[in-house]
DSSP file (Angstrom, degrees, kcal/mol; ACC not computed):
  #  RESIDUE AA STRUCTURE BP1 BP2  ACC     N-H-->O    O-->H-N    N-H-->O    O-->H-N    TCO  KAPPA ALPHA  PHI   PSI    X-CA   Y-CA   Z-CA
    1    1 A M              0   0    0      0, 0.0   120,-0.3     0, 0.0     3,-0.1   0.000 360.0 360.0 360.0 133.7  -71.4  -17.1  -55.1
    2    2 A E        -     0   0    0      1,-0.1   118,-0.2   118,-0.1     2,-0.0  -0.290 360.0 -87.9 -75.3 161.8  -70.1  -17.9  -51.7
    3    3 A K        -     0   0    0    116,-0.1     2,-0.5   117,-0.1   116,-0.2  -0.350  36.5-137.0 -65.3 146.0  -67.8  -15.7  -49.6
    4    4 A M  E     +A  118   0A   0    114,-2.7   114,-3.5    -3,-0.1     2,-0.4  -0.923  25.2 178.7-106.9 131.5  -64.1  -16.1  -50.2
    5    5 A K  E     +A  117   0A   0     -2,-0.5     2,-0.3   112,-0.2   112,-0.2  -0.997  17.0 122.4-136.6 131.5  -62.0  -16.1  -47.1
    6    6 A G  E     -A  116   0A   0    110,-2.2   110,-2.4    -2,-0.4     2,-0.3  -0.987  56.7 -65.2-171.1 178.2  -58.2  -16.5  -46.9
    7    7 A K  E     -A  115   0A   0     -2,-0.3    48,-3.0   108,-0.2     2,-0.3  -0.583  52.5-119.3 -81.5 140.7  -54.8  -15.4  -45.9
    8    8 A V  E     -d   55   0B   0    106,-2.6   105,-2.6   103,-0.3     2,-0.4  -0.591  22.8-172.4 -85.6 139.1  -53.4  -12.2  -47.6
    9    9 A W  E     -d   56   0B   0     46,-2.2    48,-2.6    -2,-0.3     2,-0.3  -0.988  19.5-151.8-123.4 117.7  -50.3  -12.1  -49.7
   10   10 A T  E     -d   57   0B   0     -2,-0.4     2,-0.3    46,-0.2    48,-0.2  -0.684  13.7-175.5 -97.0 146.6  -49.4   -8.5  -50.6
   11   11 A F        -     0   0    0     46,-2.3     4,-0.1    -2,-0.3    48,-0.1  -0.947  24.3-105.9-136.8 157.6  -47.6   -7.4  -53.7
   12   12 A R        -     0   0    0     -2,-0.3    47,-1.2     1,-0.2     3,-0.4   0.034  47.4 -73.7 -72.4 179.1  -46.3   -4.0  -55.0
   13   13 A D  S    S+     0   0    0      1,-0.2    48,-0.2    45,-0.2    -1,-0.2  -0.327 109.1  25.7 -67.4 157.4  -47.6   -1.8  -57.8
   14   14 A C        +     0   0    0     46,-3.4     2,-0.8     1,-0.2    -1,-0.2   0.845  67.9 176.9  56.4  44.8  -47.2   -2.7  -61.4
   15   15 A I        -     0   0    0     -3,-0.4    48,-2.9    45,-0.3    49,-0.8  -0.709  19.8-156.7 -74.0 112.1  -46.9   -6.5  -61.1
   16   16 A D  B >>  -g   64   0C   0     -2,-0.8     4,-2.0    47,-0.2     3,-1.0  -0.428  28.5-104.2 -93.6 170.2  -46.6   -7.5  -64.7
   17   17 A T  H 3> S+     0   0    0     47,-2.5     4,-2.5     1,-0.3    48,-0.1   0.764 119.9  60.7 -65.9 -24.7  -47.5  -10.8  -66.3
   18   18 A D  H 34 S+     0   0    0     46,-0.2    -1,-0.3     2,-0.2    23,-0.2   0.805 107.1  46.7 -69.7 -28.6  -43.7  -11.7  -66.6
   19   19 A V  H <4 S+     0   0    0     -3,-1.0    22,-0.9     2,-0.1    23,-0.4   0.872 111.4  50.9 -76.2 -39.3  -43.6  -11.4  -62.8
   20   20 A I  H  < S-     0   0    0     -4,-2.0    19,-2.6     1,-0.3    20,-0.4   0.947 137.4  -3.0 -64.5 -48.5  -46.7  -13.5  -62.4
   21   21 A I  S  < S-     0   0    0     -4,-2.5    -1,-0.3    17,-0.2    -2,-0.1  -0.877  83.3-128.2-147.7 112.6  -45.3  -16.3  -64.7
   22   22 A A    >   -     0   0    0     15,-0.4     3,-2.1    -2,-0.3     4,-0.2  -0.212  21.4-117.1 -62.9 147.4  -42.0  -15.8  -66.4
   23   23 A G  G >  S+     0   0    0      1,-0.3     3,-1.8     2,-0.2    -1,-0.1   0.777 109.1  69.8 -55.3 -30.9  -41.8  -16.3  -70.1
   24   24 A R  G 3  S+     0   0    0      1,-0.3     3,-0.3     2,-0.1    -1,-0.3   0.679  97.4  53.2 -65.8 -14.5  -39.4  -19.3  -69.8
   25   25 A Y  G X  S+     0   0    0     -3,-2.1     3,-1.0     1,-0.2    -1,-0.3   0.376  81.6  91.5 -98.2   3.9  -42.3  -21.3  -68.3
   26   26 A L  T <   +     0   0    0     -3,-1.8    -1,-0.2     1,-0.2    -2,-0.1   0.365  59.0  88.6 -84.7   8.3  -44.7  -20.7  -71.2
   27   27 A R  T 3  S+     0   0    0     -3,-0.3     2,-0.3    -4,-0.1    -1,-0.2   0.618  85.1  64.1 -76.1 -11.5  -43.6  -23.8  -73.1
   28   28 A T    <   -     0   0    0     -3,-1.0    -3,-0.0     2,-0.1     0, 0.0  -0.819  57.5-165.4-112.8 151.7  -46.2  -25.8  -71.2
   29   29 A F        +     0   0    0     -2,-0.3    -1,-0.1     4,-0.0    -3,-0.1   0.268  57.0 118.0-110.8   6.0  -50.0  -25.5  -71.2
   30   30 A N     >  -     0   0    0      1,-0.2     4,-1.9     2,-0.0     3,-0.4  -0.649  57.2-152.0 -76.3 115.0  -50.2  -27.6  -68.0
   31   31 A P  H  > S+     0   0    0      0, 0.0     4,-2.7     0, 0.0     5,-0.2   0.842  93.9  55.9 -57.6 -35.4  -51.8  -25.4  -65.3
   32   32 A E  H  > S+     0   0    0      2,-0.2     4,-1.5     1,-0.2    -2,-0.0   0.889 106.5  50.1 -65.8 -38.6  -50.1  -27.3  -62.5
   33   33 A D  H  4 S+     0   0    0     -3,-0.4     4,-0.3     2,-0.2    -1,-0.2   0.904 112.2  47.8 -64.6 -41.1  -46.7  -26.6  -64.1
   34   34 A L  H >< S+     0   0    0     -4,-1.9     3,-1.8     1,-0.2     4,-0.2   0.928 109.0  53.6 -64.2 -44.9  -47.5  -22.9  -64.4
   35   35 A A  H >< S+     0   0    0     -4,-2.7     3,-1.1     1,-0.3    -1,-0.2   0.806  97.1  66.3 -61.4 -30.1  -48.8  -22.8  -60.8
   36   36 A A  T 3< S+     0   0    0     -4,-1.5    -1,-0.3     1,-0.2    -2,-0.2   0.662 111.2  35.2 -65.9 -14.8  -45.5  -24.2  -59.5
   37   37 A H  T X  S+     0   0    0     -3,-1.8     3,-1.7    -4,-0.3   -15,-0.4   0.243  83.3 141.2-122.2  10.8  -43.7  -21.1  -60.7
   38   38 A V  T <  S-     0   0    0     -3,-1.1     9,-0.5     1,-0.3   -17,-0.2  -0.314  80.0  -3.6 -61.9 135.4  -46.4  -18.4  -60.0
   39   39 A M  T >> S+     0   0    0    -19,-2.6     4,-2.8   -20,-0.2     3,-1.1   0.634  87.1 143.1  59.8  18.5  -45.0  -15.1  -58.6
   40   40 A E  T <4  +     0   0    0     -3,-1.7    -2,-0.1   -20,-0.4   -20,-0.1   0.819  64.0  58.2 -58.2 -34.8  -41.5  -16.6  -58.6
   41   41 A A  T 34 S+     0   0    0    -22,-0.9    -1,-0.3    -4,-0.2   -21,-0.1   0.783 115.8  35.2 -69.4 -26.0  -39.8  -13.3  -59.7
   42   42 A E  T <4 S+     0   0    0     -3,-1.1    -2,-0.2   -23,-0.4    -1,-0.2   0.835 140.3   7.5 -91.9 -40.8  -41.3  -11.5  -56.6
   43   43 A D    ><  -     0   0    0     -4,-2.8     3,-2.4    -5,-0.1     4,-0.4  -0.825  63.2-159.6-146.4  99.0  -41.1  -14.4  -54.1
   44   44 A P  T 3  S+     0   0    0      0, 0.0     3,-0.1     0, 0.0    -4,-0.1   0.694  95.7  45.8 -56.4 -19.0  -39.3  -17.5  -55.2
   45   45 A E  T >> S+     0   0    0      1,-0.1     4,-1.0    -6,-0.1     3,-0.7   0.375  81.1 102.5-104.2   3.9  -41.0  -19.5  -52.5
   46   46 A F  H X> S+     0   0    0     -3,-2.4     4,-2.6     1,-0.2     3,-1.4   0.914  76.6  55.3 -55.6 -48.9  -44.6  -18.2  -53.0
   47   47 A A  H 34 S+     0   0    0     -9,-0.5    -1,-0.2    -4,-0.4    -2,-0.1   0.812 110.7  46.6 -57.9 -30.8  -45.9  -21.2  -54.9
   48   48 A G  H <4 S+     0   0    0     -3,-0.7    -1,-0.3     1,-0.1    -2,-0.2   0.631 117.0  43.4 -84.3 -14.5  -44.9  -23.5  -52.0
   49   49 A K  H << S+     0   0    0     -3,-1.4    -2,-0.2    -4,-1.0    -3,-0.1   0.738  89.0  95.3-101.6 -28.7  -46.4  -21.2  -49.4
   50   50 A V     <  -     0   0    0     -4,-2.6     2,-0.3    -5,-0.2    30,-0.1  -0.387  58.8-157.3 -70.0 142.2  -49.7  -20.2  -50.9
   51   51 A N    >   -     0   0    0    -44,-0.1     3,-2.4    -2,-0.1   -44,-0.1  -0.821  32.4 -79.8-118.2 157.5  -52.7  -22.3  -49.8
   52   52 A K  T 3  S+     0   0    0     -2,-0.3    28,-0.2     1,-0.3    27,-0.1  -0.329 119.1  22.4 -55.3 128.0  -56.1  -23.0  -51.4
   53   53 A G  T 3  S+     0   0    0     26,-3.3    -1,-0.3     1,-0.3    27,-0.2   0.220  88.4 139.7  97.6 -13.5  -58.3  -20.0  -50.7
   54   54 A D    <   -     0   0    0     -3,-2.4    27,-2.7    25,-0.2    28,-0.7  -0.135  43.8-133.7 -61.8 164.0  -55.5  -17.5  -50.1
   55   55 A I  E     -de   8  82B   0    -48,-3.0   -46,-2.2    25,-0.2     2,-0.5  -0.968   4.0-144.3-128.9 132.8  -55.9  -14.0  -51.4
   56   56 A I  E     -de   9  83B   0     26,-1.7    28,-3.1    -2,-0.4     2,-0.5  -0.832  12.4-166.8 -94.1 132.3  -53.5  -11.7  -53.3
   57   57 A V  E     +de  10  84B   0    -48,-2.6   -46,-2.3    -2,-0.5    28,-0.2  -0.978  17.1 175.5-118.7 117.2  -53.7   -8.0  -52.6
   58   58 A G  E     - e   0  85B   0     26,-3.4    28,-0.5    -2,-0.5   -45,-0.2  -0.544  23.1-125.5-113.6 178.6  -51.9   -5.9  -55.1
   59   59 A G    >   -     0   0    0    -47,-1.2    28,-1.4     1,-0.3    27,-1.0   0.251  60.8 -25.6 -96.8-138.5  -51.3   -2.2  -55.8
   60   60 A W  T 3  S+     0   0    0     26,-0.2   -46,-3.4     1,-0.2   -45,-0.3  -0.509 120.5  10.0 -79.1 145.6  -51.9   -0.2  -59.0
   61   61 A N  T >  S-     0   0    0     -2,-0.2     3,-1.2     1,-0.2    27,-0.3   0.832  76.3-172.9  61.9  40.8  -51.9   -1.7  -62.5
   62   62 A F  B <   +h   88   0D   0     25,-2.6    27,-2.4    -3,-0.5    -1,-0.2  -0.462  68.7  21.0 -65.8 132.9  -51.8   -5.4  -61.4
   63   63 A G  T 3  S+     0   0    0    -48,-2.9    -1,-0.2    25,-0.2   -47,-0.2   0.664  85.0 154.6  84.3  18.4  -51.3   -7.7  -64.4
   64   64 A C  B <   +g   16   0C   0     -3,-1.2   -47,-2.5   -49,-0.8     2,-0.3  -0.164  37.2  50.6 -68.8 172.5  -49.8   -5.2  -66.8
   65   65 A G  S    S+     0   0    0    -49,-0.2    27,-0.1   -48,-0.1   -50,-0.0  -0.773  98.1  14.4 102.3-144.7  -47.5   -6.3  -69.6
   66   66 A S  S    S-     0   0    0     -2,-0.3   -49,-0.2     1,-0.1    26,-0.0  -0.154  70.7-118.8 -68.8 164.2  -48.2   -9.0  -72.1
   67   67 A S        +     0   0    0      4,-0.0    -1,-0.1    24,-0.0     2,-0.1   0.130  54.7 153.6 -91.3  22.0  -51.7  -10.4  -72.6
   68   68 A R    >   -     0   0    0      1,-0.2     3,-1.1     2,-0.1    27,-0.0  -0.296  37.8-154.9 -62.2 125.6  -50.8  -13.9  -71.7
   69   69 A E  T 3> S+     0   0    0      1,-0.2     4,-1.6     2,-0.2    -1,-0.2   0.708  86.3  78.3 -68.9 -20.8  -53.7  -15.9  -70.3
   70   70 A Q  H 3> S+     0   0    0      1,-0.2     4,-2.8     2,-0.2    -1,-0.2   0.760  80.5  69.8 -62.1 -24.3  -51.3  -18.1  -68.4
   71   71 A A  H <> S+     0   0    0     -3,-1.1     4,-1.8     2,-0.2    -1,-0.2   0.971 105.4  35.0 -62.8 -55.7  -50.9  -15.4  -65.8
   72   72 A P  H  > S+     0   0    0      0, 0.0     4,-2.8     0, 0.0     5,-0.2   0.851 116.2  57.6 -67.0 -29.9  -54.4  -15.7  -64.2
   73   73 A V  H  X S+     0   0    0     -4,-1.6     4,-2.8     2,-0.2     5,-0.2   0.930 106.6  48.5 -62.3 -44.5  -54.3  -19.4  -64.9
   74   74 A A  H  X S+     0   0    0     -4,-2.8     4,-1.5     2,-0.2    -1,-0.2   0.904 113.3  47.4 -62.2 -42.0  -51.2  -19.8  -62.8
   75   75 A I  H  <>S+     0   0    0     -4,-1.8     5,-1.6    -5,-0.2     4,-0.4   0.946 115.1  44.5 -64.4 -49.1  -52.7  -17.7  -60.0
   76   76 A K  H ><5S+     0   0    0     -4,-2.8     3,-1.5     1,-0.2    -2,-0.2   0.921 113.2  50.0 -63.0 -44.8  -56.0  -19.6  -59.9
   77   77 A T  H 3<5S+     0   0    0     -4,-2.8    -1,-0.2     1,-0.3    -2,-0.2   0.798 101.2  63.5 -67.3 -28.0  -54.3  -23.0  -60.2
   78   78 A A  T 3<5S-     0   0    0     -4,-1.5    -1,-0.3    -5,-0.2    -2,-0.2   0.645 125.2-101.8 -68.9 -13.5  -52.0  -22.2  -57.3
   79   79 A G  T < 5 +     0   0    0     -3,-1.5   -26,-3.3    -4,-0.4   -25,-0.2   0.382  69.1 150.8 111.0  -3.1  -55.2  -21.9  -55.1
   80   80 A V      < -     0   0    0     -5,-1.6    -1,-0.3   -28,-0.2   -25,-0.2  -0.439  29.1-162.9 -64.7 129.6  -55.7  -18.2  -54.9
   81   81 A S        -     0   0    0    -27,-2.7     2,-0.3     1,-0.3   -26,-0.2   0.765  66.6  -2.2 -88.0 -26.0  -59.4  -17.5  -54.5
   82   82 A V  E     -e   55   0B   0    -28,-0.7   -26,-1.7    19,-0.1     2,-0.5  -0.974  57.0-140.2-162.5 147.3  -59.5  -13.8  -55.5
   83   83 A V  E     -ef  56 103B   0     19,-2.1    21,-2.9    -2,-0.3     2,-0.4  -0.972  18.1-169.5-113.6 128.3  -57.1  -11.0  -56.5
   84   84 A I  E     +ef  57 104B   0    -28,-3.1   -26,-3.4    -2,-0.5     2,-0.3  -0.964  17.0 157.8-115.3 131.7  -57.8   -7.6  -55.1
   85   85 A A  E     -ef  58 105B   0     19,-2.2    21,-2.4    -2,-0.4   -26,-0.2  -0.983  52.9-115.5-149.6 160.0  -55.9   -4.6  -56.4
   86   86 A K  S    S-     0   0    0    -27,-1.0     2,-0.3   -28,-0.5   -26,-0.2   0.852 101.3 -10.9 -64.7 -34.1  -56.2   -0.8  -56.7
   87   87 A S        -     0   0    0    -28,-1.4   -25,-2.6    19,-0.1     2,-0.3  -0.973  66.3-145.2-159.8 159.5  -56.4   -1.2  -60.5
   88   88 A F  B     -h   62   0D   0     -2,-0.3     2,-0.2   -27,-0.3   -25,-0.2  -0.921  29.4-104.6-125.5 149.3  -55.8   -3.9  -63.1
   89   89 A A     >  -     0   0    0    -27,-2.4     4,-2.5    -2,-0.3     5,-0.2  -0.572  40.3-123.2 -64.7 137.9  -54.5   -4.0  -66.6
   90   90 A R  H  > S+     0   0    0     -2,-0.2     4,-2.3     1,-0.2     5,-0.2   0.884 107.6  47.6 -56.8 -45.3  -57.6   -4.3  -68.8
   91   91 A I  H  > S+     0   0    0      2,-0.2     4,-2.7     1,-0.2    -1,-0.2   0.877 111.7  50.5 -68.8 -36.4  -56.5   -7.5  -70.6
   92   92 A F  H  > S+     0   0    0    -29,-0.2     4,-2.8     2,-0.2    -2,-0.2   0.941 110.2  50.6 -63.7 -45.5  -55.5   -9.2  -67.3
   93   93 A Y  H  X S+     0   0    0     -4,-2.5     4,-2.2     1,-0.2     5,-0.2   0.937 113.6  44.6 -56.2 -48.9  -58.8   -8.4  -65.7
   94   94 A R  H  X S+     0   0    0     -4,-2.3     4,-2.6     1,-0.2    -1,-0.2   0.911 113.1  50.1 -65.2 -43.1  -60.7   -9.8  -68.7
   95   95 A N  H  X S+     0   0    0     -4,-2.7     4,-1.4     2,-0.2    -1,-0.2   0.899 109.6  52.5 -61.8 -40.1  -58.5  -12.9  -68.9
   96   96 A A  H >X>S+     0   0    0     -4,-2.8     5,-3.1     2,-0.2     4,-0.5   0.950 112.4  43.2 -61.7 -50.1  -59.0  -13.5  -65.2
   97   97 A I  H ><5S+     0   0    0     -4,-2.2     3,-1.3     1,-0.2    -1,-0.2   0.913 109.7  58.6 -61.7 -42.2  -62.8  -13.3  -65.4
   98   98 A N  H 3<5S+     0   0    0     -4,-2.6    54,-1.9     1,-0.3    55,-0.7   0.796 111.4  40.5 -60.2 -28.9  -62.8  -15.5  -68.6
   99   99 A I  H <<5S-     0   0    0     -4,-1.4    -1,-0.3    -3,-0.5    -2,-0.2   0.400 123.6-101.8-101.1   2.9  -61.0  -18.3  -66.7
  100  100 A G  T <<5S+     0   0    0     -3,-1.3    -3,-0.2    -4,-0.5    51,-0.1   0.722  74.3 138.2  90.0  22.3  -63.1  -17.9  -63.6
  101  101 A L      < -     0   0    0     -5,-3.1    -1,-0.2    -6,-0.2     2,-0.1  -0.896  51.4-131.0-100.1 113.9  -60.7  -16.1  -61.3
  102  102 A P        -     0   0    0      0, 0.0   -19,-2.1     0, 0.0     2,-0.4  -0.422  24.9-172.2 -64.5 133.4  -62.5  -13.3  -59.4
  103  103 A V  E     -f   83   0B   0    -21,-0.2     2,-0.5    -2,-0.1   -19,-0.2  -0.999   2.4-165.2-128.8 131.3  -60.7  -10.0  -59.5
  104  104 A V  E     -f   84   0B   0    -21,-2.9   -19,-2.2    -2,-0.4     2,-0.8  -0.965  14.7-143.3-123.9 124.8  -61.8   -7.0  -57.4
  105  105 A T  E     +f   85   0B   0     -2,-0.5    32,-0.3   -21,-0.2     2,-0.3  -0.781  49.0 128.2 -86.8 114.0  -60.8   -3.4  -57.9
  106  106 A A        -     0   0    0    -21,-2.4     2,-0.8    -2,-0.8   -19,-0.1  -0.975  56.8-132.2-163.6 150.0  -60.4   -1.9  -54.4
  107  107 A D        +     0   0    0     -2,-0.3     2,-0.3   -21,-0.1   -48,-0.1  -0.878  46.5 163.8-107.0  96.5  -58.0    0.1  -52.2
  108  108 A I        -     0   0    0     -2,-0.8     2,-0.7    26,-0.1   -22,-0.1  -0.728  41.4-117.2-114.9 162.9  -58.0   -1.9  -49.0
  109  109 A E        +     0   0    0     -2,-0.3     2,-0.3     2,-0.0    21,-0.1  -0.893  52.9 139.6 -99.2 117.0  -55.8   -2.0  -45.9
  110  110 A A        -     0   0    0     -2,-0.7     2,-0.3    19,-0.0    -2,-0.0  -0.980  31.9-155.8-157.1 145.8  -54.2   -5.4  -45.5
  111  111 A E    >   -     0   0    0     -2,-0.3     3,-2.4     1,-0.1  -103,-0.3  -0.823  44.5 -75.1-118.3 158.6  -50.9   -6.9  -44.5
  112  112 A D  T 3  S+     0   0    0     -2,-0.3  -103,-0.2     1,-0.3     3,-0.1  -0.285 121.0  21.1 -49.7 132.0  -49.3  -10.2  -45.3
  113  113 A G  T 3  S+     0   0    0   -105,-2.6    -1,-0.3     1,-0.3  -104,-0.1   0.186  88.5 132.6  92.0 -17.2  -50.9  -12.8  -43.1
  114  114 A D    <   -     0   0    0     -3,-2.4  -106,-2.6  -107,-0.1     2,-0.6  -0.289  55.4-128.5 -60.1 153.7  -54.1  -10.9  -42.4
  115  115 A I  E     -A    7   0A   0   -108,-0.2    13,-1.9    -3,-0.1    14,-1.1  -0.937  32.2-179.9-105.5 124.4  -57.3  -12.9  -42.9
  116  116 A I  E     -AB   6 127A   0   -110,-2.4  -110,-2.2    -2,-0.6     2,-0.4  -0.906  19.2-148.7-125.3 156.9  -59.9  -11.2  -45.1
  117  117 A E  E     -AB   5 126A   0      9,-2.6     9,-2.7    -2,-0.3     2,-0.5  -0.983  11.6-162.0-123.9 132.2  -63.3  -12.2  -46.3
  118  118 A V  E     -AB   4 125A   0   -114,-3.5  -114,-2.7    -2,-0.4     2,-0.5  -0.961  10.1-177.0-120.2 126.9  -64.7  -11.1  -49.7
  119  119 A N  E  >> + B   0 124A   0      5,-3.0     5,-2.0    -2,-0.5     4,-1.7  -0.898   2.4 178.6-122.1  99.7  -68.3  -11.1  -50.6
  120  120 A V  T  45S+     0   0    0     -2,-0.5    19,-2.9  -118,-0.2    -1,-0.1   0.691  79.6  58.2 -77.2 -17.9  -68.7  -10.0  -54.3
  121  121 A E  T  45S+     0   0    0   -120,-0.3    -1,-0.2    17,-0.2  -119,-0.1   0.914 117.6  30.4 -74.1 -43.9  -72.5  -10.4  -54.2
  122  122 A E  T  45S-     0   0    0      2,-0.1    -2,-0.2    16,-0.1    -1,-0.1   0.651 108.3-121.5 -89.5 -17.0  -73.0   -7.9  -51.4
  123  123 A G  T  <5 +     0   0    0     -4,-1.7    13,-2.2     1,-0.2     2,-0.4   0.913  64.8 130.9  78.9  44.7  -70.0   -5.8  -52.2
  124  124 A I  E   < -BC 119 135A   0     -5,-2.0    -5,-3.0    11,-0.2     2,-0.4  -0.993  36.8-171.8-135.7 136.0  -68.1   -6.1  -48.9
  125  125 A I  E     -BC 118 134A   0      9,-2.7     9,-3.2    -2,-0.4     2,-0.5  -0.998  12.5-167.4-120.9 129.2  -64.5   -6.9  -47.9
  126  126 A I  E     -BC 117 133A   0     -9,-2.7    -9,-2.6    -2,-0.4     2,-1.1  -0.970  17.4-147.1-119.9 124.2  -63.8   -7.5  -44.2
  127  127 A N  E  >  -B  116   0A   0      5,-3.1     4,-2.9    -2,-0.5     5,-0.4  -0.789  14.7-168.2 -84.5 103.0  -60.3   -7.6  -42.8
  128  128 A K  T  4 S+     0   0    0    -13,-1.9    -1,-0.2    -2,-1.1   -12,-0.2   0.756  82.4  56.4 -66.2 -25.0  -61.0  -10.2  -40.1
  129  129 A T  T  4 S+     0   0    0    -14,-1.1    -1,-0.2     1,-0.1   -13,-0.1   0.909 122.6  22.4 -73.7 -43.0  -57.6   -9.4  -38.5
  130  130 A T  T  4 S-     0   0    0    -15,-0.2    -2,-0.2     2,-0.1    -1,-0.1   0.643  98.3-126.3 -99.3 -17.7  -58.1   -5.6  -38.1
  131  131 A G     <  +     0   0    0     -4,-2.9     2,-0.2     1,-0.3    -3,-0.2   0.449  60.2 142.4  85.0  -0.2  -61.9   -5.5  -38.1
  132  132 A K        -     0   0    0     -5,-0.4    -5,-3.1   -23,-0.1     2,-0.4  -0.518  37.1-152.3 -79.7 143.7  -62.0   -3.0  -40.9
  133  133 A T  E     -C  126   0A   0     -7,-0.2     2,-0.4    -2,-0.2    -7,-0.2  -0.920   7.2-165.4-116.9 140.6  -64.7   -3.2  -43.6
  134  134 A F  E     -C  125   0A   0     -9,-3.2    -9,-2.7    -2,-0.4     2,-0.4  -0.987  13.1-138.6-128.1 134.0  -64.4   -1.9  -47.1
  135  135 A E  E     +C  124   0A   0     -2,-0.4     2,-0.3   -11,-0.2   -11,-0.2  -0.733  24.3 176.6 -91.9 139.8  -67.3   -1.4  -49.6
  136  136 A I        -     0   0    0    -13,-2.2   -30,-0.1    -2,-0.4     3,-0.0  -0.876  42.4 -86.9-131.0 165.9  -66.9   -2.5  -53.2
  137  137 A K        -     0   0    0    -32,-0.3   -14,-0.2    -2,-0.3   -32,-0.1  -0.643  51.6-119.2 -72.9 123.8  -69.2   -2.4  -56.2
  138  138 A P        -     0   0    0      0, 0.0   -17,-0.2     0, 0.0     2,-0.2  -0.305  29.6-105.7 -61.3 147.8  -71.1   -5.7  -56.1
  139  139 A F        -     0   0    0    -19,-2.9    -3,-0.0     1,-0.1   -16,-0.0  -0.502  36.3-116.4 -71.8 143.2  -70.6   -8.0  -59.1
  140  140 A D     >  -     0   0    0     -2,-0.2     4,-2.4     1,-0.1     3,-0.3  -0.366  29.6-101.8 -77.1 163.4  -73.6   -8.1  -61.5
  141  141 A P  H  > S+     0   0    0      0, 0.0     4,-2.4     0, 0.0     5,-0.2   0.831 120.5  54.1 -56.9 -36.1  -75.5  -11.4  -62.0
  142  142 A T  H  > S+     0   0    0      2,-0.2     4,-2.2     1,-0.2     5,-0.1   0.933 110.2  46.3 -64.7 -44.8  -73.8  -12.1  -65.4
  143  143 A M  H  > S+     0   0    0     -3,-0.3     4,-2.4     1,-0.2     5,-0.2   0.909 111.9  51.7 -63.2 -42.5  -70.4  -11.8  -63.9
  144  144 A L  H  X S+     0   0    0     -4,-2.4     4,-3.0     1,-0.2     5,-0.2   0.906 108.8  51.0 -61.2 -42.0  -71.4  -14.0  -60.9
  145  145 A D  H  X S+     0   0    0     -4,-2.4     4,-1.7     2,-0.2     6,-0.2   0.918 109.7  49.9 -61.4 -43.9  -72.7  -16.6  -63.3
  146  146 A I  H  <>S+     0   0    0     -4,-2.2     5,-2.9     1,-0.2    -2,-0.2   0.938 115.3  43.1 -60.2 -47.0  -69.4  -16.6  -65.3
  147  147 A L  H ><5S+     0   0    0     -4,-2.4     3,-1.5     1,-0.2    -2,-0.2   0.908 112.2  52.3 -67.3 -42.3  -67.4  -17.0  -62.1
  148  148 A E  H 3<5S+     0   0    0     -4,-3.0    -1,-0.2     1,-0.3    -2,-0.2   0.802 109.6  50.7 -64.9 -28.2  -69.7  -19.6  -60.5
  149  149 A N  T 3<5S-     0   0    0     -4,-1.7    -1,-0.3    -5,-0.2    -2,-0.2   0.372 121.6-105.9 -91.7   4.8  -69.4  -21.7  -63.7
  150  150 A G  T < 5S-     0   0    0     -3,-1.5    -3,-0.2    -4,-0.1     2,-0.2   0.684  78.4 -30.6  83.3  17.8  -65.6  -21.6  -63.7
  151  151 A G  S  ><S-     0   0    0     -5,-2.9     4,-2.0    -6,-0.2   -52,-0.2  -0.597  80.0 -65.0 128.1 173.8  -65.2  -19.1  -66.6
  152  152 A L  H  > S+     0   0    0    -54,-1.9     4,-2.6     2,-0.2     5,-0.2   0.874 124.2  51.5 -67.1 -41.3  -66.7  -17.8  -69.8
  153  153 A V  H  > S+     0   0    0    -55,-0.7     4,-2.7     1,-0.2    -1,-0.2   0.939 112.2  46.7 -63.9 -45.7  -66.3  -21.0  -71.8
  154  154 A N  H  > S+     0   0    0      1,-0.2     4,-2.3     2,-0.2    -1,-0.2   0.886 111.7  52.1 -62.8 -37.6  -68.0  -23.1  -69.2
  155  155 A Q  H  X S+     0   0    0     -4,-2.0     4,-2.4     2,-0.2    -2,-0.2   0.926 110.7  48.0 -63.4 -44.5  -70.8  -20.5  -68.9
  156  156 A Y  H  X S+     0   0    0     -4,-2.6     4,-2.5     1,-0.2    -2,-0.2   0.930 112.0  48.7 -61.0 -46.8  -71.3  -20.7  -72.7
  157  157 A L  H  X S+     0   0    0     -4,-2.7     4,-2.0     1,-0.2    -1,-0.2   0.885 111.0  50.8 -63.6 -38.3  -71.4  -24.5  -72.7
  158  158 A K  H  X S+     0   0    0     -4,-2.3     4,-2.1     1,-0.2    -1,-0.2   0.931 113.0  45.1 -63.9 -45.6  -73.9  -24.5  -69.8
  159  159 A N  H  < S+     0   0    0     -4,-2.4    -2,-0.2     1,-0.2    -1,-0.2   0.853 111.4  53.3 -67.4 -34.0  -76.2  -22.1  -71.6
  160  160 A K  H  < S+     0   0    0     -4,-2.5    -1,-0.2    -5,-0.2    -2,-0.2   0.889 113.6  42.4 -66.8 -39.6  -75.8  -23.9  -74.9
  161  161 A E  H  <        0   0    0     -4,-2.0    -2,-0.2     1,-0.2    -1,-0.2   0.838 360.0 360.0 -74.4 -33.9  -76.9  -27.2  -73.3
  162  162 A G     <        0   0    0     -4,-2.1    -1,-0.2    -5,-0.2    -2,-0.2   0.451 360.0 360.0 -80.6 360.0  -79.7  -25.7  -71.2
C-alpha cells in the first residue's frame, strides 16, 4: 500500500456518527450525497474545503454512537485518505476497514493545515510541517490486502475469482 500524504483536519474527542453524518441525511444511499454533508455538525463548510488525500486527526473515541456504515462511507467519499485518532469506537473501526478506509490508532501531534505522511506498511507517521515522526503498529498483510482492494467485499470477490 502506498504512503498517504495530505493536509490535516483536526477534530475533538468523542466525534460520534451523528456528527460525521447527521441522521437526516440517511435517506439516501448515494455516497456523493453523504459526502456533501460530512462533518457538517462540527464544521458546516468542511465538505467544501476537504480535498482528495486529506487526513482527519481525531481525539479519543472517534466514531462513537450508532453503528451506521454511512459514517465512514461519507468520510471516504469526501476524499479523506486516512483517519488517525487516539482511539476509535469498535464498530466504526470495523466499518471503516470493511469499506476500505484506513484508520490508524495513534496519539500524534498535528494542527489544522499540517501536512503529514502515513505509511501503514512500515508503521510510520511523519508530520512534514514540524518534522516529528511517530511510530505506529504496522498493518498486517491481511488488513493491507483488504484496504488495497477497496474493502472486505471487494477482497472477498477477488479471492473468489482467483
